[in-house]
N, C-alpha and C positions, 0 to 999 in steps of 0.2 A: 807518660809521656810530657815534655815540656810544652806551653804554648808556640814557641820555637817550631818546633819541633814536628808539628800537628800542622805549624802553617806554610812549613817546606813540604810537607808528603800535597797540602792543599794544592799547593801550586803549580807543582810538581804534576798532579793525575789534573788539571787543567792545563798546562801547556801540552799532557799528550793529548787530551780530549781537542784542544783546538789544532793539534799538527796537520797539517795536508795530508792530503790521498798524493798518495804517490802513485806517477804512472810513469810506466818504462815505453817508448814511444823506438818504436825496432825498423825503418826507412831508410833508404840506399840512397835519398832520392835526395839531398840537402835543399833545394828547396822548396821541396814540398816536405821535409821532416819541419821546417821555419814554419809551416803555414798551420801544420800540425797542431805543436808547440806553442805556436800564440793562441790559439782555438783555447787548448788546454790551460794552458797559463791564465788567459781573461778569464775562465772558471775556477779559476782559485788551486788547480789542483799545480802538485809539484811531479815535472816534466825531469827527466833522465832520456837520455839518444843515446843508440846505440844505430850502425851503417851495418853490422856483417852478426853472423850466430856466437862469434868468438867473442865480439863486445856483450854482446845482448846476457850471454855466460859469465863473467866474469862484473859486472854492473847486479846480476842474477844473486849470484853468491855472495855479493857485499854489502845488496841491501835485499834481506826479507819483507819486508813490511812493505814490497810493490801489488798493488793490490789489483794494479791493469796494465795490460801489454797489447798493445795496438803495435800491429804484425803485419809488415810487405811479408808475402811469401816469397816476392821476387829477390833474392839477397845474391848477393855475388859470395863466392865466383862463380854462380849461375843464375844470373839473374834471369834469368827468362826461362828458368824449372819452377819448378815449386819445393824442391827439395830440401835447399840452405829452411827455406819457412818452417815446412812439417818437421825439420830438426830441432825447431825453435821449439815448438808445443812439443814434441818428444821428450826432448829432453825439462818443460817445465812436467809435462809429469811423471818423470823417472824419476825426478827430485826432490817431488811431492811438493812445488810452492803452492800458492796459495793462490796465486792471482790469475788471474782469469783473463782471456785472450781474445782480441775482436782483429778477428785476423780483412787488411785491405787490402786489395792486390786488382793486379789488372788480366790475373791468368785467365786461364777458359774458366768461366763459373763459376756453374750447375759441378763437375768432378770435381773442383778444388774445395769450392765447400764441402761440400762431404765427405772429401778426404780429412779435409782441414776437422769437421767436426768430429770425426772416426776419431780423430790421433787427440781429443782436448778441447779444443778450440769451444771460444762460449758465440760468439758470434759470428759474422760474414758481413761483411762490405765488398762490391767493386769501385771499381775506379773507374771513371771519375764520382766520389759520393759527396753530398754538401754538406758542409762544413757541422751545420746543424743536426743530421744522420748521423756523424762521427760524434757528436760530442752523448746525443741520446742514447746510440751504444756506449757507448763505455759509463755512461749514467748507471745505465739499467748493469752493468758491468760489475761496476766500483760498490752498490747497492745488492745485489748476489755475492758477492764477494763478506760484505758486511755481516749478512745474515747468515750465510754461513762460519763467519769465522764465531759468531756467537752461538751456532748452537752448536761447536765442534768445544769451544770454551764452559758452556753449561753443558752439556750432553755428551759429550764426549766420543761425538758421531764426527769421525778423519773427513769424510767427502759424503756426498750428496750425489750418489751413482745415478746414471741414467741409462737404461737399460733397452731405449728402441732401438729398432737396428735402423741403421743407417741405410738401408736401400728402400726406407720409407718416408728417409726425403728431411729437409730441415726441421720442416713446422713442425714433425713429431716430435721429434730430438726435445725444440723449443718448450713445446707443450708439457711434455713429461717434466722436463727440470722447473717447469713455473708450478703443476702438481704437487711433485714430490716438495719444494718448499713451502707450498700455504701447506700443504700435509701437514709435515714439521711443526711448522709454529702454531697452527691451529690446536694441535696435541699437543705441543709447552703451553698454551696459554689453557688448556682444557675447553676449548672452542668457545674463547670470548676474542668475538670478532672485533668490538672495539682496541684490546690491545694485541689482536695479529694486527689490526693495521696500521696500528702504531712503529711495534716492530719490521715492519714491512716496511714506511714508509708511503704508505697509499690509503687511500682514500676507504671510508666504510663502504660501499656501495662499490666499491673493486672487489674489495674481500666475497660479498654478496655476490658479484658478477661471476668469479671462480668457486665458489658453492656449486651456482647453478650447473656451469662451463662443465666441470669436471665429476659431477654428481656426489660432494662429497655430503655425508650427512656425519650429526653430532654424536650418532650412536657407534662410525665409520670406525673397527680397527685400528 
């Protein structure tokens, strides 16, 4: 292979590595959508916008590399219910899109949160939420997306399955997601804490925290 061809491949790989992370923002309030878009774009995310399930579906079909979706559950034509928002979550699950969903809504918090998590949402924030909280949630969703995708590519893992009962509440669901991801990465690195921390984008101290929190031992199967 010629040096020119090798340089083209290297340039292509570099461009792919530096490509901004894609976020889909599904919100029917134009003013709030603009604020959220600005917050995400300031932090170097590439944002696409939708104001309904129909528009979101079109974007998801055309862009399979969307990492996270910030979703308002109250969308037209039923903005005062969770019907359309939950339909978006079901669509993502049914089509096996990899995107992680951060729900942002003003609907009844606890029942809406549990319903959204049950259908496959990654996180839930109630309106109004601080920009910092929304950004942190998106960053966690993107991190989980990236690590899950790495595991899919390297190990053929299709998806990290979460088995916690919805009746146990949001904390149980989130903690099981954390534990499964940490266990997968530790197993893949043969329990190398330094490599696991690097892969997860965490400090080594955080890995030790998870080991203690979940009672994970080197000889665990």
